[in-house]
C-alpha positions as CSV (number, residue, x, y, z in Angstrom):
1,X,76.9,96.8,34.6
2,X,79.4,97.6,31.8
3,X,82.6,97.8,33.6
4,X,84.5,96.7,37.1
5,X,87.7,97.0,38.5
6,X,89.8,94.2,40.5
7,X,88.9,95.7,44.0
8,X,85.1,95.4,43.4
9,X,85.5,91.6,41.9
10,X,87.4,90.8,44.9
11,X,85.0,92.6,47.3
12,X,81.9,90.7,45.7
13,X,83.8,87.5,45.0
14,X,82.5,87.5,41.2
15,X,84.0,87.7,37.8
16,X,83.3,89.7,34.9
17,X,81.9,86.9,33.2
18,X,79.3,86.7,35.7
19,X,78.2,90.4,35.8
20,X,79.4,92.3,32.7
21,X,76.2,92.6,30.6
22,X,74.2,90.5,33.1
23,X,73.8,92.4,36.6
24,X,71.3,95.0,36.7
25,X,70.9,97.1,39.6
26,X,67.4,98.0,39.3
27,X,66.8,93.9,39.7
28,X,68.9,93.5,42.5
29,X,66.5,91.3,45.0
30,X,69.1,92.6,47.9
31,X,68.2,96.2,47.4
32,X,64.3,95.4,46.9
33,X,64.1,93.2,50.2
34,X,66.1,95.7,52.2
35,X,64.0,98.8,50.8
36,X,66.7,100.6,49.1
37,X,65.2,100.7,45.5
38,X,63.8,103.8,45.7
39,X,67.1,105.8,46.1
40,X,68.7,103.7,43.3
41,X,65.8,104.7,41.1
42,X,66.1,108.4,42.2
43,X,69.6,107.9,40.7
44,X,68.6,107.1,37.4
45,X,65.3,108.9,37.1
46,X,66.3,112.2,38.8
47,X,69.7,112.2,38.6
48,X,70.2,112.3,42.3
49,X,73.4,111.0,44.2
50,X,72.7,108.2,46.5
51,X,74.6,106.5,49.6
52,X,73.5,103.8,51.7
53,X,74.7,100.5,53.6
54,X,73.2,97.1,52.5
55,X,73.8,93.7,53.2
56,X,75.1,91.8,50.1
57,X,74.4,88.2,49.7
58,X,74.0,85.8,46.8
59,X,70.9,86.4,44.9
60,X,69.3,87.2,41.5
61,X,69.8,90.6,39.8
62,X,69.0,90.3,36.1
63,X,70.6,87.7,34.4
64,X,73.6,87.4,36.9
65,X,73.9,84.4,39.1
66,X,75.4,85.5,42.2
67,X,75.1,82.5,44.2
68,X,78.8,82.5,44.4
69,X,78.9,85.9,46.0
70,X,80.3,86.8,49.5
71,X,78.0,87.8,52.1
72,X,79.0,91.2,53.4
73,X,77.9,94.5,54.3
74,X,79.0,97.2,51.9
75,X,79.0,101.3,51.8
76,X,77.5,101.9,48.3
77,X,77.6,105.5,46.8
78,X,76.1,105.9,43.3
79,X,77.0,109.2,41.0
80,X,75.2,109.8,38.1
81,X,77.5,110.9,34.8
82,X,75.9,113.3,32.3
83,X,76.6,113.9,28.7
84,X,77.1,117.4,27.4
85,X,73.5,117.6,26.8
86,X,72.8,117.0,30.4
87,X,71.2,113.7,30.0
88,X,72.3,110.6,31.8
89,X,75.2,108.6,30.2
90,X,76.1,106.0,33.0
91,X,76.0,105.6,36.7
92,X,79.3,105.4,38.4
93,X,78.9,103.2,42.0
94,X,81.5,102.8,44.4
95,X,81.6,99.7,47.0
96,X,83.4,99.8,50.4
97,X,83.7,96.5,52.1
98,X,82.4,97.8,55.8
99,X,81.6,94.1,57.1
100,X,84.2,94.6,60.1
101,X,83.1,98.0,61.0
102,X,79.5,96.7,61.0
103,X,80.3,93.9,63.1
104,X,82.0,96.3,65.5
105,X,79.0,98.6,65.4
106,X,76.5,95.6,66.0
107,X,78.7,94.7,69.1
108,X,79.1,97.8,70.2
109,X,75.4,98.3,70.0
110,X,74.5,95.1,71.8
111,X,76.8,95.9,74.5
112,X,75.1,99.5,74.7
113,X,71.9,97.8,75.0
114,X,73.0,95.2,77.6
115,X,74.6,98.3,79.7
116,X,71.3,100.2,79.5
117,X,69.5,96.9,80.3
118,X,71.5,96.4,83.2
119,X,71.4,99.9,84.5
120,X,67.6,99.8,83.9
121,X,67.0,96.7,86.2
122,X,69.7,97.5,88.8
123,X,68.7,97.5,92.3
124,X,71.7,100.0,92.9
125,X,71.4,103.6,91.6
126,X,74.3,104.5,89.3
127,X,75.4,108.1,88.3
128,X,78.1,108.6,85.7
129,X,79.8,112.0,86.0
130,X,82.0,114.0,83.9
131,X,85.7,115.2,85.3
132,X,83.7,118.5,86.3
133,X,81.4,116.3,88.4
134,X,78.3,117.0,86.2
135,X,75.8,114.2,85.6
136,X,76.0,112.6,82.0
137,X,74.2,109.5,82.5
138,X,71.9,108.0,85.6
139,X,69.6,105.4,85.9
140,X,65.8,105.2,87.0
141,X,67.0,103.8,90.7
142,X,69.5,106.7,91.0
143,X,66.4,109.1,90.3
144,X,64.1,107.4,92.7
145,X,66.7,107.2,95.6
146,X,67.8,111.0,95.2
147,X,64.5,112.1,94.9
148,X,65.1,114.2,91.4
149,X,63.9,113.3,87.9
150,X,66.2,112.3,85.0
151,X,65.9,115.9,83.5
152,X,66.6,117.4,86.9
153,X,69.6,115.5,87.4
154,X,71.0,115.6,83.9
155,X,74.1,118.3,84.1
156,X,73.6,119.1,87.6
157,X,77.1,119.5,89.5
158,X,78.5,118.5,93.0
159,X,78.3,122.3,94.0
160,X,74.4,122.3,93.2
161,X,72.5,123.4,96.2
162,X,69.9,120.7,95.8
163,X,72.3,118.1,97.2
164,X,72.3,117.6,100.9
165,X,74.3,114.9,102.4
166,X,74.6,114.1,105.8
167,X,77.1,112.0,108.1
168,X,75.8,109.0,110.4
169,X,75.8,111.5,113.4
170,X,73.8,114.2,111.3
171,X,76.2,116.5,110.5
172,X,76.2,117.8,106.8
173,X,78.9,116.8,104.4
174,X,81.3,119.5,103.3
175,X,81.4,119.8,99.4
176,X,85.2,118.3,99.3
177,X,83.6,115.4,101.3
178,X,80.8,114.5,98.5
179,X,81.7,111.0,96.9
180,X,81.9,112.8,93.4
181,X,84.2,115.5,94.4
182,X,86.5,113.4,96.7
183,X,86.7,110.8,93.5
184,X,87.7,113.8,91.3
185,X,90.0,115.4,93.8
186,X,92.0,112.1,94.7
187,X,91.6,110.0,91.4
188,X,91.0,107.0,93.9
189,X,87.9,104.9,94.7
190,X,85.7,105.0,97.7
191,X,84.4,102.0,99.0
192,X,81.1,101.4,101.3
193,X,80.5,104.9,102.5
194,X,77.5,105.6,104.5
195,X,75.9,108.6,103.6
196,X,72.1,110.0,104.4
197,X,70.7,111.9,101.5
198,X,67.9,114.9,102.3
199,X,65.8,114.6,99.3
200,X,64.8,118.0,98.1
201,X,60.9,117.4,97.2
202,X,59.7,114.8,100.2
203,X,62.2,116.2,102.8
204,X,62.7,112.6,104.0
205,X,66.1,111.0,104.7
206,X,67.3,108.1,102.6
207,X,70.3,106.3,103.9
208,X,72.7,104.8,101.5
209,X,76.0,102.8,101.0
210,X,78.1,104.4,98.5
211,X,80.9,103.4,95.9
212,X,82.8,105.6,93.7
213,X,85.4,104.8,90.8
214,X,87.3,106.9,88.7
215,X,87.6,106.0,85.2
216,X,91.3,107.1,84.1
217,X,92.8,107.5,80.3
218,X,96.2,106.5,79.4
219,X,97.7,109.9,80.7
220,X,95.9,108.9,84.2
221,X,93.6,111.8,83.7
222,X,89.9,111.3,84.7
223,X,87.3,110.5,81.8
224,X,84.4,109.7,83.6
225,X,83.4,109.1,87.6
226,X,81.1,106.2,88.3
227,X,79.2,106.2,91.7
228,X,77.0,103.6,92.8
229,X,74.9,103.1,95.6
230,X,72.3,101.0,97.2
231,X,69.8,101.9,100.1
232,X,70.4,100.7,103.3
233,X,67.4,102.8,105.1
234,X,65.6,99.7,106.6
235,X,68.8,98.5,107.7
236,X,69.9,101.8,109.5
237,X,66.9,102.1,111.1
238,X,67.1,98.7,112.7
239,X,70.7,99.6,113.8
240,X,69.4,102.8,115.4
241,X,66.6,100.9,117.3
242,X,69.2,98.4,118.2
243,X,71.5,100.8,119.8
244,X,68.8,102.6,121.8
245,X,67.9,99.4,123.2
246,X,71.6,98.6,124.0
247,X,71.6,101.9,125.5
248,X,68.5,101.3,127.6
249,X,69.9,97.7,128.7
250,X,73.4,99.0,129.4
251,X,71.7,101.5,131.7
252,X,69.6,98.9,133.3
253,X,72.5,96.3,133.8
254,X,74.7,99.3,135.2
255,X,71.5,100.3,137.9
256,X,71.0,96.5,138.5
257,X,74.7,96.1,139.1
258,X,74.8,98.9,141.4
259,X,71.8,97.3,143.4
260,X,73.4,94.0,143.5
261,X,76.7,95.5,144.6
262,X,74.9,97.3,147.5
263,X,73.0,94.4,148.5
264,X,76.2,92.4,148.4
265,X,78.2,95.0,150.4
266,X,75.3,94.9,153.3
267,X,75.3,91.1,153.3
268,X,79.1,91.2,153.5
269,X,78.7,93.6,156.3
270,X,76.0,91.5,158.1
271,X,77.7,88.1,157.8
272,X,81.0,90.1,159.5
273,X,79.0,91.9,162.0
274,X,77.1,88.5,163.0
275,X,80.1,86.5,163.2
276,X,82.2,89.0,165.1
277,X,79.4,89.4,167.7
278,X,78.6,85.6,167.9
279,X,82.4,85.6,169.0
280,X,81.8,87.0,172.5
281,X,78.8,84.7,173.5
282,X,80.5,81.6,172.2
283,X,83.8,82.6,174.0
284,X,81.5,82.5,177.3
285,X,80.2,79.4,176.4
286,X,83.5,77.7,175.8
287,X,85.1,79.4,178.7
288,X,82.4,78.2,181.2
289,X,82.4,74.7,179.5
290,X,86.3,74.4,180.4
291,X,85.5,75.7,184.1
292,X,82.7,72.7,184.3
293,X,85.1,70.2,182.8
294,X,87.7,71.1,185.4
295,X,85.8,71.2,188.4
296,X,82.4,69.5,188.3
297,X,83.4,66.9,185.6
298,X,83.4,64.4,188.3
299,X,79.8,65.3,189.7
300,X,78.2,64.1,186.1
301,X,76.6,60.8,185.5
302,X,77.0,59.0,182.2
303,X,73.8,61.0,180.7
304,X,75.5,64.4,182.0
305,X,78.9,63.5,180.3
306,X,77.1,62.6,177.0
307,X,75.3,65.9,177.1
308,X,78.2,67.8,178.1
309,X,80.3,66.4,175.0
310,X,77.6,67.5,173.0
311,X,78.0,71.2,173.9
312,X,81.7,71.1,173.7
313,X,81.6,69.4,170.1
314,X,78.7,72.0,169.1
315,X,81.0,75.0,170.5
316,X,83.9,74.1,168.6
317,X,81.9,73.5,165.4
318,X,80.4,76.9,166.0
319,X,83.6,78.6,166.4
320,X,85.2,76.9,163.2
321,X,82.0,78.1,161.2
322,X,82.2,81.7,162.9
323,X,86.0,82.0,161.8
324,X,84.9,80.8,158.2
325,X,82.6,83.1,157.7
326,X,84.8,86.3,159.0
327,X,87.4,84.9,156.5
328,X,84.9,84.6,153.9
329,X,83.7,88.0,154.2
330,X,87.2,89.5,154.8
331,X,88.0,88.4,151.3
332,X,85.9,90.8,149.7
333,X,87.0,93.6,151.8
334,X,90.6,92.9,151.6
335,X,92.3,94.8,148.6
336,X,94.3,92.3,146.3
337,X,97.8,93.0,146.6
338,X,99.8,91.2,143.7
339,X,103.5,90.4,143.6
340,X,106.0,87.9,142.1
341,X,105.7,84.9,144.1
342,X,107.4,81.9,144.5
343,X,104.9,78.6,144.8
344,X,107.3,76.6,146.5
345,X,107.6,78.8,149.3
346,X,103.8,79.2,149.7
347,X,103.3,75.6,149.7
348,X,106.2,74.9,152.1
349,X,104.1,77.3,154.6
350,X,100.9,75.8,153.9
351,X,102.3,72.1,154.6
352,X,103.8,73.5,157.6
353,X,100.4,74.7,158.9
354,X,98.8,71.2,158.0
355,X,101.6,68.9,159.4
356,X,99.1,68.0,162.3
357,X,96.4,66.8,159.7
358,X,99.3,65.1,157.6
359,X,100.8,63.3,160.6
360,X,97.7,62.0,161.8
361,X,96.4,60.7,158.7
362,X,99.4,59.5,157.5
363,X,99.2,61.4,154.4
364,X,101.6,61.4,151.5
365,X,101.9,64.9,149.7
366,X,103.9,65.1,146.4
367,X,105.1,68.5,145.3
368,X,107.5,69.3,142.5
369,X,111.1,70.5,143.9
370,X,110.9,73.4,141.5
371,X,107.5,75.3,140.8
372,X,107.2,78.5,138.7
373,X,106.9,82.1,140.0
374,X,103.2,83.7,139.9
375,X,102.0,87.0,140.1
376,X,99.4,87.0,143.1
377,X,98.4,88.0,146.7
378,X,100.1,85.7,149.3
379,X,97.2,85.3,151.8
380,X,94.8,84.5,148.8
381,X,97.3,81.8,147.3
382,X,97.7,80.6,151.0
383,X,93.9,80.1,151.6
384,X,93.5,78.6,148.1
385,X,96.1,75.9,148.6
386,X,95.5,75.1,152.3
387,X,91.5,74.5,151.6
388,X,92.4,72.2,149.0
389,X,95.0,70.1,150.4
390,X,93.4,69.8,153.7
391,X,90.0,68.8,151.8
392,X,92.0,66.0,150.0
393,X,93.5,64.8,153.5
394,X,90.3,65.2,155.2
395,X,87.9,63.3,152.8
396,X,89.9,60.4,152.0
397,X,88.6,56.7,151.5
398,X,88.3,54.5,154.4
399,X,91.3,52.2,154.9
400,X,93.5,54.0,152.1
401,X,96.2,56.2,152.9
402,X,95.6,59.4,151.6
403,X,97.5,60.6,148.6
404,X,97.9,64.5,147.2
405,X,99.9,65.2,144.2
406,X,100.4,68.9,142.9
407,X,101.4,69.6,139.4
408,X,101.7,72.6,137.2
409,X,100.8,73.2,133.5
410,X,102.4,76.4,131.8
411,X,100.4,77.8,129.2
412,X,101.0,81.0,127.0
413,X,98.6,83.3,129.2
414,X,98.0,81.1,132.2
415,X,99.7,78.9,134.9
416,X,97.5,75.9,135.9
417,X,98.1,74.2,139.0
418,X,96.5,71.1,139.6
419,X,95.7,69.4,143.4
420,X,94.9,65.4,142.8
421,X,94.0,63.0,145.2
422,X,93.0,59.4,145.5
423,X,89.9,60.2,147.8
424,X,86.0,59.8,147.7
425,X,85.4,61.6,144.7
426,X,82.6,63.9,144.3
427,X,79.3,63.0,142.4
428,X,79.1,64.8,138.8
429,X,75.7,66.3,140.0
430,X,77.4,68.2,142.9
431,X,80.3,69.7,140.7
432,X,79.1,73.1,140.4
433,X,77.0,73.1,143.9
434,X,80.3,72.3,146.0
435,X,81.7,75.8,145.4
436,X,78.6,77.7,147.1
437,X,78.9,78.6,150.9
438,X,77.7,75.8,153.2
439,X,77.2,73.1,150.7
440,X,78.3,70.0,152.1
441,X,78.1,66.3,150.8
442,X,78.6,64.7,154.3
443,X,77.2,65.4,157.7
444,X,79.3,66.3,160.7
445,X,79.0,62.8,162.2
446,X,80.6,61.6,158.6
447,X,83.2,64.1,158.3
448,X,83.5,67.3,160.5
449,X,83.4,70.6,158.3
450,X,81.7,74.1,157.8
451,X,81.0,73.9,154.1
452,X,82.9,77.3,153.5
453,X,86.4,76.0,152.6
454,X,85.7,75.8,148.9
455,X,83.8,78.9,148.8
456,X,86.3,80.7,150.0
457,X,88.7,79.2,147.3
458,X,86.4,79.9,144.5
459,X,86.3,83.5,145.6
460,X,89.9,83.8,146.2
461,X,90.8,82.5,142.7
462,X,88.1,84.9,141.2
463,X,89.9,87.7,143.1
464,X,93.1,86.9,141.6
465,X,91.6,87.2,137.9
466,X,91.4,83.2,137.6
467,X,89.1,80.3,137.6
468,X,89.1,76.8,139.0
469,X,87.7,73.4,137.7
470,X,87.0,70.0,138.9
471,X,87.4,66.6,137.3
472,X,86.2,63.9,139.7
473,X,85.1,60.3,139.8
474,X,83.3,58.7,142.7
475,X,85.7,56.2,144.9
476,X,88.6,57.2,142.5
477,X,89.5,60.6,143.5
478,X,89.6,64.5,142.6
479,X,91.4,66.9,140.6
480,X,90.9,70.6,141.1
481,X,92.6,72.7,138.3
482,X,93.6,76.5,139.6
483,X,93.8,78.5,136.5
484,X,95.8,81.8,137.2
485,X,96.6,84.5,134.4
486,X,100.4,85.2,134.3
487,X,99.5,89.1,133.9
């Protein structure tokens, strides 16, 4: 090295004293180790020009000590200078610091390698389209799912007849509905689009969930379109099977419901018919019993009077049972006529009908002076509260005055009417049973009844679109909560 400029000394972090007359390019360890020496020798021996990139670091080069030199990437250009006889006079070397550019290139290369690795290992298919929808790049998974090789896909546009996409109802996609076509036209992403792909070779259908994203430049124009998709064929097949099973189950439920409704209607008609038909002979029994009691009672001895009392009592119980059955069967047949009803008005009529029970048992009935209006059927509401209050009076504890309290809670969607008493209470194991027809907790000797009252209550509440619950403790009392919808 015979001459340098300031730029070179700055780039390499050396002085003229360190390199002039000491640095020998043909002995530079950097060039030797990086395999660049043949190009350098060609400049001196064959008078050729040379250009290459090298990594410069502190090393030996002839007699020069370059241990203080910077480590950097440089772009080296070498030009032979000839004298008038065409012989080599000297070589001009130009050094350009490209460290920053090289770092950017290395980072970009690593990014590309990571991107390619990601594409290769992704479970999702990825396709990169140009603005005209032609395919620029795709990964292996995309080829597998779409049924085309990389070569077959490269450059292919959306309009190509190879593509056959179908909707979930098996109707074909129109060209403007294709994911890449739609993104290109609207410059907006698509998310979680379900479509089927009819693969051209195997002729089978693969179901995919597709997402699309436009890549825009600073002017808002599309540079690339990224389409990604994952296979959902197995899930789709399971969903289709479940749908078929649901359809079969719905059909069976509908058929079973129809059968149950028919049986229920027949049963209700039978109950109504039998109850109605039993009235006539029962009236005859009760009528003749009254005649006997008026004309021949004095002719009966003590045993006859006892038996005759059994006949009268059984007749009365039978009459009550028949009336209950008729009322229960009518609930199913009668249409529900809803209107806005004042609960105070209904309860006053109920108390009037129960006046004899109230007086005979010295019962205390506590009803708020102001109750809300509710949409309901007068007859059904009357049946509900008549039975609940009558039961509260009837099943009181021996030696205690029956106390019945009615309260109301107003919620967002419902009105809850609570009927509470201080009676005998109901064991927890019977809380559900007592709403079934003919379910009783006492014998007729202990307490008269038919076992139909609470069944009528529940049926009436359900007919109004509501529900009924029970809270009860033995020897403490019970609370029946009638929950009725506002609408």
